[in-house]
N, C-alpha and C positions, 0 to 999 in steps of 0.2 A: 738547361734547367736550373743550374746553380744561380743564375742571375735573373731568373724570370719572376722573382718576387715570392717564391714559395717559402713557407716558414722554415725555420732552422731545423726542426725535427725531421722534416721531409727531405731535406738535403742529405741527411745521413743515408737514406735508402739509395739515392742517386750516387753517392760516393761509393757505397758498397758494391752496387751493380756495375759501376764503371771500373773499379779496381779489380773486379773478378776477371776482366778482359786480360789482365796480366798473367793469369794462370795458363791458358792455352798458348799465349805468346812465349812464356818461359819454357813450356814444353817444346815448342818449335826450336827455340834457340839451343836448348840443351841437346835436342836431337841432332841438330846440325853440328854442334861441337863434338858430340859423341861419334858422329860419322867420321870426323877427321882424326879423332883420338887414336893414336897407335898406327896410323896409316903412313905410307910412304908418299909424302906430299911433294909434288913437283909444281913449282910456281910458274905454271904456264899462264897465258893471258886469261884463259877461262877460270883458272883457280884464283888468280888475283882478284878478278871481279866478283867471284863467289865470296871470297873473304871480305871484300869491300862491302858487299851486300850485308854480310853478317854484322860488321862493325856499324854500318849506317842504321841497321834495324835496331841494334841495341841502343844506340844514341836516341833514336826516335822513341823507343819504348820507355827509356828512362824519363824523358821529358813528358811522355804521356802519363806515366804514373803520378808525376807531380801535379798535372792538371786534373787528375782524378779526385784530388782532395779539394773540398769546397772552398776553404778560405783562400788557398793559393789561386784557384781557378777564378774566383771573383776578382782578384787583383789583375790577372793577365788576360781575362776574357776580352776577345776582340782586339788583341794587340798582336804585335809581330812575333811574340813568343809562340802563339798558335801557328803562325805561318811557318816558323822554323820547325816546329814539331811535325806537322803533316808533310813537309817537304822531305825531312829525313826519312819518314816512314814510306811515303808514296813514291818519291823520286829515288831515294837511296835503296829502298826495298823493292823497287820494280825495275828501274832502268839498269841498275848494276846487274840484276838477275837476267835481264834480257840480253845484255852484252855478254855475260858469261855463257848463256845458252847459245848465242850466235857463234862465239869462238869455239865452243865445244862441238857443236853439230855441223859447223861449216865443212869439215873434211868429209863427213858422211854424205852431206847434201850435194857437194860439188865435186868430190874426188880430189880436191886440192887443199894444201895446208896454208894457213894464214902465216903472215910474217910476224914472228914473235917479238922482234924489236919494235916494230910499229905498234903491236898490241900492248906492249909494256908502256910505251910513250902515251898511248891512248888512256891506259889505266891511270898513270900518274897525273896527267892533266885532269882527268875526270874526278879523281879523288881529291886533289887539291882544290879544283874549282868548286866542287860540291861543298866542301867544308868552309872554304873562304866565302862562299855565297850565303850559306844558311846558318853557320855557327854564330856570326855576330847578331843575327836576328833575335836570338835568345836575349841578349843584353838589351837590344832595342825594345823588346817587349817588356822586360823588367823595368826599363826606364819610362814606359808608358806610351810608346809610339803606337798609335792605332793602326789597324788594317784599313785597306781600301782608301788611301788618301793620295792625292796627286802632289800635294805640297806638304812639307813637314817642317817643324821648327829647326832652326840652325843647330841646336844642341845635338840633333841626330845626324848631322851631315857627315861626320867623320866615319861612323860605322857604316852608313849607307854607301860611302865611297868604296870601302873595303868590299862590301857586297857586290858592287858594280864591277870591280876588278875581277872578283871571283866568277861573276856571270860571263864576262868576256873570256876568261880561261876555259870555262865550261863549254862555251860556244866553239872555241878554237879546238877543243878536244875531238870534235866531230870530224875535223879535217884528216888526221892520221887514220882514223877509223874508216872513213870513206875511201881514202887512197888504198888502204890495206885490203879492204873487201874487193874493190874493183880490180886491183892489180893481181891479187891472189887468185881470183876467179878465172882470170885469163892466163896468167903465167906462173902461178904458184907451184911449189913442188908437189909432185904426185903424193897423195895421202896414203894409199894402200887401204886395205879393208879395215884394219884395226890400228890406227896410229897411236892410240892411247893405251894399248895393251889391256883393254877392258875385257871383262868376262861375261857381260850380258849379251843376249842373243842378237840385238840389233847390229853389233859389231862383227857378227859372223857372216854377214852378207857383203856384197861388193859395195864400193863407194864410187859413184852414187849407186843406190840399190837398184836391183832388177825390178821389173814389173812384178807385183805381188811378193817382192822381197826375197824369196828363196825359190829355187827350182825344186827342192825337196824339203821335207820337214826337218828343221834343225834339231839337234840333240844337245841337251845340257851336259857339259863335260867337266864342270867345276862346281865346287861348293859355293854358297853365297858369301863366305868370308875369306875366300882364297886370294883375293887381289893383293899383289905385292909379296906373296910368300914364295919361297924357293921352289915349292912343288906346284907352281903356277901352271905348268904345262901338263901335269899329271891328271889323268882322268879319274873321276870319282868311281866308286864301285858301281857295277852294272845295275844293281838294285836301286841306286839313287839317281841314275840317269832318267831323264823325263823327256818324252817327246812333246813338243809344243806346236800347235798349229801356226801357220804362217800368218 
């Protein structure tokens, strides 16, 4: 709408409504950080990808705020700056989360642990590949390289070469992930019912779960903020224990 020919006074309303998107986004990010604050963090593959998601989403959010202002958006509209922005948000904010979820839930779904060394290699390649592919696109957009072109001016060649190298690294990152998943599914270490020492009910059933999850109703035996505390194995007061349906 900024570049649709609307008068300047009308662009103000589109600027305000666009920038309001930053409010729930900020709430999400502060909520994620607050969840980690004061916790006993273990840098497993799942946690690394969760932190990667957080950093990618912040990067995408910052570039989104810049495009929410009409004068700047008019300059970068339909350029590779836009490509960089939505890939940080949609790729960094979704694929990193999907990988984190797979690594976290794999033991519960299969009864086997993933190989953490391969998982960390996968994360490093994915993180480097993502930033090497999409970070230079911000500069390409600021220099005026348009989207959806098969051929571009020679002045953009160097940065595009860097993006290509990053894309190859990103493609290669799938290899250790695939090997890890297939090998771990067949011959990975037995996971046990609760390999993460989690307190939520889904980790009180077997790995993989029984049909209908539990043979009898599970009972909550910990408080909502007890994870990582020394009294982790102590039961809460009987009045606080709650039965939950399977």
